[in-house]
matplotlib code that plots the C-alpha trace (Angstrom):
import matplotlib.pyplot as plt

x = [-0.1, 1.2, 2.4, 0.0, -3.0, -2.1, -2.0, -5.7, -6.9, -5.0, -7.1, -10.2, -10.2, -8.9, -12.0, -14.5, -13.4, -13.2, -16.9, -17.7, -15.9, -18.3, -21.3, -20.2, -19.9, -23.1, -25.3, -23.5, -24.8, -28.5, -28.6, -27.1, -28.8, -31.8, -33.5, -33.6, -33.9, -37.2, -36.0, -35.4, -38.5, -40.4, -38.4, -38.9, -42.3, -43.9, -44.6, -42.9, -43.3, -42.2, -39.3, -38.0, -35.8, -36.5, -38.9, -36.2, -36.1, -33.0, -32.6, -32.5, -30.1, -28.2, -27.9, -26.7, -24.1, -22.9, -22.9, -20.9, -18.5, -17.8, -17.3, -14.9, -12.9, -13.0, -11.6, -8.9, -7.6, -7.4, -5.5, -3.3, -2.9, -1.9, 0.5, 2.0, 5.5, 5.8, 4.5, 7.0, 9.9, 8.8, 8.5, 11.9, 13.3, 11.7, 12.2, 15.5, 15.7, 13.7, 12.9, 11.7, 9.7, 8.3, 7.1, 5.4, 3.6, 2.1, 1.0, -0.6, -2.3, -3.5, -5.0, -6.7, -8.1, -9.3, -11.1, -12.9, -14.0, -14.8, -18.3, -19.6, -17.9, -19.3, -22.5, -24.5, -25.5, -29.2, -30.8, -34.0, -36.7, -36.2, -39.2, -39.4, -41.3, -45.2, -45.8, -48.5, -48.1, -50.7, -52.3, -55.4, -53.6, -50.7, -48.1, -48.3, -44.6, -42.2, -40.2, -37.0, -38.1, -35.2, -35.3, -35.3, -38.4, -40.1, -39.5, -40.9, -43.4, -44.8, -47.1, -48.6, -52.5, -54.3, -56.9, -59.5, -60.6, -61.2, -62.0, -61.0, -60.7, -61.6, -58.3, -56.8, -58.6, -59.3, -56.0, -54.3, -52.7, -49.2, -49.6, -47.9, -50.7, -52.1, -55.5, -54.4, -52.1, -51.0, -47.9, -45.6, -46.4, -50.0, -51.7, -54.5, -56.9, -55.9, -56.6, -59.8, -61.0, -59.6, -61.1, -64.0, -63.1, -63.2, -59.8, -60.6, -61.5, -57.9, -56.0, -57.8, -57.4, -53.7, -52.9, -52.1, -52.7, -55.9, -53.5, -51.6, -52.3, -54.6, -52.3, -49.2, -47.5, -48.1, -44.5, -43.3, -46.0, -45.3, -41.5, -42.8, -45.6, -44.1, -47.2, -46.7, -48.3, -49.9, -51.5, -52.7, -54.4, -55.8, -57.3, -58.8, -60.3, -61.6, -63.2, -64.9, -66.5, -67.8, -71.2]
y = [0.2, 3.5, 5.8, 8.4, 5.9, 4.5, 7.7, 8.6, 5.5, 5.9, 9.5, 7.7, 5.1, 7.3, 9.9, 7.0, 5.5, 9.1, 9.0, 5.7, 6.2, 9.4, 7.4, 4.6, 7.4, 9.1, 6.2, 4.9, 8.3, 8.1, 4.4, 5.1, 8.8, 9.5, 5.7, 5.2, 1.4, 0.1, 0.5, 4.0, 4.9, 3.5, 5.8, 9.0, 8.3, 6.0, 3.7, 1.7, 4.1, 3.0, 5.1, 5.6, 8.0, 7.9, 5.2, 2.7, 1.8, 1.3, -2.5, -1.4, 1.2, -1.5, -3.5, -0.4, 0.2, -3.4, -3.0, 0.1, -1.7, -4.6, -1.8, 0.0, -3.4, -4.1, -0.5, -0.9, -4.1, -2.3, 0.6, -2.0, -3.7, -0.6, 0.6, -2.8, -1.8, 1.0, -1.2, -4.0, -1.5, 0.3, -3.1, -4.1, -1.2, -1.6, -5.2, -6.2, -9.5, -11.9, -14.4, -11.7, -10.3, -13.5, -14.4, -10.8, -11.0, -14.4, -13.7, -10.5, -12.7, -15.2, -12.6, -10.8, -14.2, -14.8, -11.2, -12.2, -15.6, -14.7, -13.7, -17.2, -18.9, -16.9, -18.5, -16.0, -16.7, -17.5, -16.0, -15.4, -13.7, -9.9, -8.0, -4.4, -1.7, -1.8, -5.4, -5.6, -7.8, -10.3, -11.8, -13.8, -16.6, -18.5, -19.8, -23.4, -23.7, -23.8, -20.7, -22.8, -23.3, -22.5, -19.4, -21.4, -23.1, -19.7, -17.9, -20.7, -19.0, -22.0, -24.5, -27.9, -27.4, -30.1, -31.6, -32.7, -30.7, -32.4, -30.6, -32.9, -30.4, -26.7, -26.1, -27.4, -24.9, -27.2, -29.0, -32.1, -32.0, -32.4, -28.7, -29.8, -29.9, -27.1, -26.0, -23.0, -22.3, -18.7, -17.7, -14.6, -12.8, -12.8, -9.4, -8.8, -8.3, -11.3, -13.5, -11.3, -12.7, -16.0, -17.2, -14.3, -12.6, -8.9, -7.0, -4.8, -7.4, -9.1, -6.0, -5.7, -9.3, -9.4, -5.8, -3.9, -0.6, 0.6, 2.9, -0.1, -0.6, -4.0, -4.4, -4.7, -8.3, -10.4, -11.5, -7.7, -6.6, -9.8, -8.9, -5.6, -6.4, -9.9, -12.3, -15.5, -16.9, -19.5, -16.7, -15.5, -19.1, -18.9, -15.4, -16.6, -19.6, -17.6, -15.0, -17.7, -19.2, -15.7, -15.2]
z = [-0.1, -0.9, 2.1, 0.9, 0.7, 4.1, 5.8, 4.3, 5.5, 9.0, 9.1, 8.3, 10.6, 13.5, 12.8, 12.9, 16.1, 17.7, 16.6, 18.0, 21.0, 21.4, 20.9, 23.4, 25.9, 25.0, 25.1, 28.3, 29.7, 28.3, 29.8, 33.3, 33.7, 31.3, 31.0, 34.5, 35.8, 37.2, 40.7, 40.1, 38.4, 41.6, 43.7, 41.4, 39.9, 42.3, 39.3, 36.8, 33.8, 30.1, 29.4, 25.6, 23.8, 19.7, 20.6, 22.1, 25.6, 28.0, 27.0, 23.3, 23.6, 25.6, 22.5, 20.3, 23.0, 22.7, 18.7, 18.9, 21.3, 18.6, 16.1, 18.0, 18.4, 14.7, 14.2, 16.7, 15.3, 12.0, 13.1, 14.8, 11.3, 9.9, 12.2, 12.7, 11.2, 13.7, 16.8, 16.0, 15.8, 19.4, 20.9, 19.8, 20.9, 24.5, 24.6, 23.0, 24.5, 22.1, 25.1, 27.5, 24.5, 23.4, 27.0, 27.7, 24.0, 24.7, 28.0, 26.8, 24.1, 26.6, 28.8, 25.9, 25.0, 28.4, 28.6, 25.1, 26.0, 29.8, 28.8, 27.3, 30.4, 32.9, 34.8, 37.1, 40.7, 40.9, 44.1, 45.7, 43.5, 43.2, 45.0, 44.1, 45.3, 44.8, 45.7, 48.1, 50.8, 52.7, 49.6, 49.7, 47.8, 49.3, 47.2, 46.0, 45.3, 48.3, 48.9, 48.5, 44.8, 42.5, 40.6, 37.1, 38.2, 39.5, 36.1, 33.8, 31.5, 30.1, 31.6, 30.2, 29.8, 31.5, 29.6, 31.7, 34.8, 38.2, 41.4, 44.0, 47.0, 47.7, 49.2, 46.1, 44.0, 41.2, 41.2, 42.7, 45.9, 44.3, 43.0, 39.6, 37.5, 35.7, 34.6, 32.2, 29.7, 31.1, 29.6, 30.3, 27.1, 27.5, 28.3, 31.0, 28.1, 26.5, 29.8, 30.0, 26.8, 26.9, 30.3, 30.5, 34.0, 34.1, 34.1, 36.9, 39.1, 38.2, 39.0, 42.1, 43.5, 42.4, 43.9, 40.5, 40.4, 38.1, 35.9, 34.7, 31.1, 30.4, 27.3, 29.3, 29.6, 32.5, 32.6, 33.0, 35.7, 37.5, 37.9, 39.0, 41.7, 42.8, 42.1, 40.3, 37.2, 39.6, 41.6, 38.1, 37.7, 41.3, 40.5, 37.5, 39.0, 41.9, 39.7, 37.5, 40.5, 41.6, 40.3]

ax = plt.figure().add_subplot(projection="3d")
ax.plot(x, y, z, "-o")
ax.set_aspect("equal")
plt.show()
């Protein structure tokens, strides 16, 4: 590559890198201080309001932040490739010994490889379900699942549909004593309006029974609401069963 062309490409890459780094900083500030987390929304507004900027919420801006980070890494690699001769000369001057130079460079390469692969190897520690502000205590429905149940089972959104409904005892609310069978196919992506239409129960009564504020939209997904107000999908089923029994 001709020196003049190389210099022009270097200038373009450096300018693009500067713009990408500035965008990374701006998006990070936007996610941290403008599009607040659910906990901060409760503290400031008293409700988990939907916050967006240019039609994107904080999670979608987080994806953009990740894309910009990947783009910055690609540009950095191109920058190193175009300056490789200079880098080799500088390293040879700073580390004249070949053994020392190879040892340090090998260690640096291993560290970089570990950093890049670490997100794919890390497993998060699972704890108790997060209870956020807005959760009402003293519910009329008790949790059928034990409190020691794993978070994975607690967060399941899909349940098998039971074909034959058999009412055994009033305490079981239409399910057997094992508590494992399901009467309804209630999933996290269902909205309150959809559940009301499917199972013929009023939305207002569902909100009141599950202690959901009236101002919450009936088109909001159950999976999102339950994480805010602390109820389970099993309690939603109990609520629907109770309302269906009510004349």
